C-alpha positions in Angstrom: -3.4 131.7 24.2 -6.5 129.8 23.4 -6.8 126.4 24.9 -7.4 123.5 22.6 -10.9 121.9 23.0 -11.4 118.7 24.8 -14.2 116.4 23.7 -16.1 114.1 26.0 -16.4 110.4 25.4 -19.5 110.7 23.3 -18.1 113.3 20.8 -14.7 111.5 20.8 -16.6 108.4 19.6 -18.4 110.5 17.0 -15.0 112.0 15.8 -13.4 108.5 15.5 -15.7 107.7 12.5 -15.1 110.9 10.6 -13.0 110.0 7.5 -9.7 111.7 6.8 -9.9 114.8 4.7 -13.7 115.2 5.0 -15.7 118.4 4.1 -17.8 118.1 7.3 -21.3 119.4 8.0 -21.8 119.3 11.8 -25.4 119.8 12.4 -26.5 121.0 15.9 -22.9 122.0 16.5 -23.4 123.8 19.9 -20.0 125.3 20.7 -18.5 123.9 17.5 -16.0 121.8 19.5 -16.3 118.7 17.3 -15.3 120.5 14.0 -12.6 122.5 15.9 -11.2 119.3 17.4 -11.2 117.4 14.1 -9.5 120.3 12.2 -6.8 120.8 15.0 -6.0 117.0 14.7 -5.7 117.6 10.9 -8.4 115.1 10.2 -10.8 117.3 8.2 -10.3 119.7 5.3 -13.0 122.2 6.4 -16.4 122.3 8.0 -19.7 124.0 8.1 -21.0 124.1 11.7 -24.7 124.7 12.0 -27.1 125.5 15.0 -30.7 126.6 15.0 -30.4 128.1 18.5 -29.1 131.6 18.9 -27.2 130.9 22.1 -25.1 127.9 20.8 -24.7 129.6 17.4 -23.0 132.6 19.1 -20.9 130.2 21.2 -19.8 128.5 18.1 -18.9 131.8 16.4 -16.8 132.9 19.3 -15.1 129.6 19.7 -14.1 129.5 16.0 -13.1 133.2 15.9 -10.9 132.8 19.0 -8.9 130.1 17.3 -8.7 132.1 14.0 -10.4 129.2 12.1 -12.9 131.4 10.3 -11.5 130.5 6.9 -11.9 126.7 7.4 -15.0 126.5 9.8 -18.0 128.3 8.5 -20.5 128.8 11.3 -24.1 129.2 10.2 -27.4 129.9 11.8 -30.3 127.7 10.6 -32.4 124.6 10.9 -30.9 121.3 10.1 -29.4 121.0 6.5 -31.2 124.1 5.2 -28.1 126.5 5.4 -26.1 123.9 3.3 -25.5 124.2 -0.4 -25.6 121.0 -2.7 -22.1 119.4 -2.9 -20.6 121.5 0.0 -20.0 118.7 2.3 -19.5 114.9 1.9 -19.7 113.9 5.6 -22.4 114.8 8.2 -22.4 114.5 12.0 -25.4 114.9 14.2 -25.2 114.3 17.9 -27.3 115.0 20.9 -30.8 115.4 19.4 -33.8 113.1 19.2 -33.7 110.4 16.4 -37.0 111.5 15.0 -35.6 115.0 14.6 -32.6 113.7 12.7 -34.9 111.8 10.3 -36.9 115.0 9.8 -33.7 116.9 9.1 -32.6 114.4 6.5 -36.0 114.2 4.8 -36.1 117.9 4.3 -33.0 118.0 2.2 -32.5 114.8 0.1 -30.5 116.9 -2.3 -27.8 117.5 0.3 -27.8 113.7 1.3 -27.1 112.7 -2.3 -23.5 114.2 -2.0 -22.8 112.7 1.4 -20.8 109.5 1.6 -20.6 109.1 5.4 -23.2 109.9 8.0 -22.3 109.7 11.8 -25.2 110.0 14.3 -25.8 109.8 18.0 -29.5 109.9 18.4 -31.3 110.4 21.8 -34.3 108.1 21.4 -35.9 106.4 18.4 -32.6 104.5 17.8 -34.5 101.7 16.1 -36.3 104.1 13.7 -33.0 105.8 12.8 -31.4 102.4 11.9 -34.3 101.1 9.9 -35.0 104.2 8.0 -31.5 104.9 6.9 -31.0 101.3 5.9 -34.2 101.3 4.0 -32.9 104.4 2.1 -29.9 102.5 1.0 -27.3 103.4 3.6 -25.0 100.7 4.9 -24.5 100.4 8.6 -20.5 100.6 9.0 -20.4 100.4 12.9 -22.4 101.1 16.0 -20.7 101.5 19.4 -22.0 102.2 22.9 -20.3 104.9 25.0 -21.0 106.1 28.4 -20.8 109.8 29.5 -21.8 111.2 32.8 -23.5 107.8 33.9 -25.6 107.7 30.7 -25.2 105.3 27.8 -25.4 106.4 24.2 -25.0 104.7 21.0 -23.0 106.2 18.0 -23.8 104.9 14.5 -21.7 105.3 11.5 -23.4 105.0 8.1 -21.7 104.8 4.7 -22.7 104.7 1.0 -19.7 102.4 0.2 -19.0 100.0 3.0 -20.7 98.3 6.0 -23.7 96.0 6.5 -26.6 96.1 4.1 -30.3 95.7 5.4 -30.6 92.0 4.1 -27.4 91.0 6.0 -28.7 92.7 9.1 -32.0 91.0 8.7 -30.2 87.7 9.0 -28.9 88.7 12.3 -32.4 89.4 13.4 -33.5 86.0 12.2 -30.7 84.4 14.2 -32.0 86.1 17.3 -35.5 84.7 16.6 -34.1 81.2 16.5 -32.1 81.7 19.9 -35.0 83.3 21.7 -37.8 80.9 20.4 -37.3 78.5 23.5 -37.8 81.4 25.8 -41.2 82.2 24.4 -42.2 78.5 23.9 -41.7 78.1 27.7 -43.8 81.1 28.5 -46.4 81.1 26.0 -46.9 78.1 23.7 -49.9 79.6 21.9 -48.2 82.9 21.0 -48.7 83.6 17.2 -45.4 83.3 15.4 -45.9 86.9 13.8 -46.3 88.3 17.3 -43.1 86.6 18.5 -41.2 87.9 15.6 -42.6 91.4 16.0 -41.3 91.5 19.6 -37.9 90.2 18.7 -37.7 92.7 15.7 -38.4 95.6 18.0 -35.7 94.6 20.5 -33.0 93.9 17.9 -33.5 97.2 16.3 -33.8 99.0 19.5 -30.4 97.7 21.0 -28.8 97.5 17.6 -28.0 94.3 15.6 -24.2 95.0 15.7 -24.3 96.3 19.4 -25.9 92.9 20.4 -22.9 91.0 18.9 -20.3 92.6 21.2 -21.3 91.5 24.7 -19.7 94.5 26.5 -20.1 95.6 30.0 -22.1 98.6 28.6 -24.6 96.4 26.8 -25.0 94.5 30.1 -25.8 97.9 31.8 -28.2 98.8 28.9 -29.9 95.5 29.4 -30.2 96.1 33.1 -31.7 99.6 32.6 -34.3 98.3 30.0 -35.3 95.5 32.3 -35.7 98.0 35.1 -38.0 100.2 33.0 -40.0 97.2 31.9 -40.4 95.9 35.6 -41.5 99.5 36.7 -44.0 99.5 33.8 -45.4 96.2 34.8 -45.8 97.2 38.5 -47.8 100.4 37.4 -50.0 98.4 34.9 -50.7 95.7 37.6 -52.4 98.3 39.7 -55.0 98.9 37.1 -58.4 97.0 37.3 -59.1 97.6 33.6 -59.6 94.2 31.6 -58.1 95.9 28.6 -54.7 96.1 30.4 -54.4 92.3 30.7 -53.1 91.7 27.2 -50.5 94.6 27.5 -49.3 93.1 30.8 -48.8 89.8 29.1 -46.8 91.5 26.2 -44.6 93.4 28.6 -43.9 90.2 30.6 -42.9 88.4 27.5 -40.7 91.3 26.3 -39.1 91.2 29.8 -38.4 87.6 29.4 -36.8 88.1 25.8 -34.5 90.8 27.0 -33.5 88.4 29.8 -32.8 85.7 27.3 -30.8 88.2 25.1 -28.6 89.3 28.1 -27.8 85.6 28.8 -26.9 84.6 25.3 -23.1 84.1 24.7 
């Protein structure tokens, strides 16, 4: 008897955003556990599971075959969306790959994206670029959630063509953070140009996530702590340098550290 698959917290969160009855395209499927679990839970109608690496592709084939799901989960070998036919799927999931890689995958097959209504992604890096690029292309940000797995914090984002926050609405959240954080910068550097200040806030809001910042969760506090730790270590390394060119960069990192501290204290 084949044991039912068990998803970790990260993929459980991805799965929670997949709409009922979806024709799913799971890109970078690894063992195909996500589409298998979703089908076993009767949440999706069918799926195409794709992986570009031979090992995971073979593992996915074996997992699907062992459960006799070959007729509803089609495992394919290939890069990104390339193995898909237009109109074949209406929901895409991508988890556990770099954000820049995700954007490259999307840009390579805009014809596939035209038929997709829901996009659930869990990028590892370049989270701000993923948010901004997809919003610029007309997607709505339905939700974004922090999740911890094996002592690492990830963000899962759900985008939709029909519902969710539009870019102009999220920009208003960014403007609100500028207002809140302005006293922090005024105290540290009264001469800072407004454009520079707004640029720093913009970078932070889209890095952490405009919706994530509104939740004030324990995981967000841990994320702030980790980020402050990275900035502090960066400062210590830069302060060892005797180069005059590094002075401006040290100032910028110091101000960024102050802004993150301000964000973490806002309630």
